[in-house]
RODO-2510 file (C-alpha; in nm, 4 decimals, decimal comma):
residues 116
     n   res          X          Y          Z
     1     x    35,3816     4,8922     7,9409
     2     x    35,0616     4,9184     7,7655
     3     x    35,1412     5,1782     7,5174
     4     x    35,4320     4,9575     7,3991
     5     x    35,2073     4,6451     7,3691
     6     x    34,9557     4,8708     7,1878
     7     x    35,2074     5,0102     6,9721
     8     x    35,3097     4,6555     6,9003
     9     x    34,9879     4,5497     6,7727
    10     x    34,9679     4,8463     6,5376
    11     x    35,3095     4,7911     6,3768
    12     x    35,2331     4,4058     6,3580
    13     x    34,8844     4,5014     6,1600
    14     x    35,1020     4,7177     5,9174
    15     x    35,3904     4,5038     5,8638
    16     x    35,1717     4,1772     5,8315
    17     x    34,9070     4,3598     5,6223
    18     x    34,5820     4,2774     5,8231
    19     x    34,3719     4,4774     6,0284
    20     x    34,1462     4,3409     6,3033
    21     x    34,1142     4,2014     6,6363
    22     x    34,2075     3,8311     6,5171
    23     x    34,5935     3,8097     6,5035
    24     x    34,7342     3,5605     6,2372
    25     x    34,8744     3,2635     6,4331
    26     x    34,8387     3,3954     6,7602
    27     x    34,4420     3,4195     6,7826
    28     x    34,1989     3,6988     6,9456
    29     x    34,4138     4,0364     7,0238
    30     x    34,2589     4,0678     7,3905
    31     x    34,3767     3,6817     7,4823
    32     x    34,7279     3,7339     7,3255
    33     x    34,7745     4,0544     7,5123
    34     x    34,6615     3,9003     7,8311
    35     x    34,9098     3,6386     7,7722
    36     x    35,1622     3,8865     7,7456
    37     x    35,1082     4,0503     8,0562
    38     x    35,1413     3,9722     8,4410
    39     x    34,9719     4,1529     8,7221
    40     x    34,6469     4,1847     8,4774
    41     x    34,3541     3,9975     8,4887
    42     x    34,1549     4,1013     8,2082
    43     x    34,2217     4,2925     7,8490
    44     x    34,0425     4,4483     7,5887
    45     x    34,1016     4,6484     7,2675
    46     x    33,9776     4,8717     7,0282
    47     x    34,1358     4,9010     6,6828
    48     x    34,0840     5,1624     6,4169
    49     x    34,2210     5,2667     6,0951
    50     x    34,1957     5,5815     5,9183
    51     x    34,3293     5,7883     5,6171
    52     x    34,1973     6,1276     5,7253
    53     x    34,4080     6,4123     5,8056
    54     x    34,5959     6,4447     6,1432
    55     x    34,3757     6,6905     6,2479
    56     x    34,0532     6,4781     6,2042
    57     x    34,1268     6,1259     6,2246
    58     x    34,1499     6,0828     6,6022
    59     x    33,8228     6,2533     6,6260
    60     x    33,6657     6,0236     6,3568
    61     x    33,7954     5,6979     6,5310
    62     x    33,6505     5,8208     6,8645
    63     x    33,3045     5,8777     6,6975
    64     x    33,3303     5,5453     6,5627
    65     x    33,4166     5,3509     6,8649
    66     x    33,1628     5,5530     7,0574
    67     x    32,9089     5,4437     6,7666
    68     x    32,9880     5,0949     6,8154
    69     x    32,8249     4,9120     7,1320
    70     x    33,1516     4,6710     7,1849
    71     x    33,4012     4,9413     7,1522
    72     x    33,1988     5,2188     7,3732
    73     x    33,1902     4,9162     7,6396
    74     x    33,5597     4,9287     7,6404
    75     x    33,6041     5,3075     7,6614
    76     x    33,3426     5,3066     7,9615
    77     x    33,4012     4,9796     8,1377
    78     x    33,4801     5,0906     8,4867
    79     x    33,7162     4,7725     8,5844
    80     x    33,9625     4,8706     8,2941
    81     x    34,1909     5,0735     8,5204
    82     x    34,4920     5,0894     8,2648
    83     x    34,5176     5,2067     7,9261
    84     x    34,7738     5,2171     7,6312
    85     x    34,7505     5,3768     7,3023
    86     x    34,9593     5,2940     6,9973
    87     x    34,9612     5,4751     6,6688
    88     x    35,1395     5,4035     6,3618
    89     x    35,1296     5,6112     6,0662
    90     x    35,1997     5,4684     5,7122
    91     x    35,2708     5,6892     5,4184
    92     x    35,0181     5,6756     5,1142
    93     x    35,0658     5,7868     4,7705
    94     x    34,9079     6,1243     4,8399
    95     x    35,2066     6,3159     5,0301
    96     x    34,9512     6,5269     5,2663
    97     x    34,7767     6,1879     5,3810
    98     x    34,8834     5,8986     5,6128
    99     x    34,7222     5,5867     5,7124
   100     x    34,6815     5,5845     6,0959
   101     x    34,6667     5,2400     6,2661
   102     x    34,5584     5,2749     6,6128
   103     x    34,5142     5,0173     6,8902
   104     x    34,4227     5,0857     7,2404
   105     x    34,4699     4,8149     7,5003
   106     x    34,2838     4,8254     7,8068
   107     x    34,3600     4,6263     8,1109
   108     x    34,2133     4,5158     8,4506
   109     x    34,5323     4,5343     8,6620
   110     x    34,5653     4,4109     9,0064
   111     x    34,9113     4,5224     9,0679
   112     x    35,2357     4,6303     8,8795
   113     x    35,1793     4,5568     8,5238
   114     x    35,4893     4,3519     8,3460
   115     x    35,5608     4,2074     8,0525
   116     x    35,6010     3,8342     8,0528
***
């Protein structure tokens, strides 16, 4: 469920050519995610963008999230007991490289998680 939502966020950023926690027309990402889910009392998100090779992109994004206090808080917050990760790869002019748009959705679930 959260993986589908995270993938949807990544796809939306690609299709509408924006990047960030604010969703045009919908507001702050974690608040939107919370409105999309039942059985959840809190959400958080990390978003990342990389044009590095597939072998290094995720490590680079992880290092960037760990270096950011607010992103690290999401990774370590013990109340977050569910996570979904969505990755979209976008072709570039360099055939050996793609742009990776990554969304991590974290949730505090109090029961079964369902999409509203």
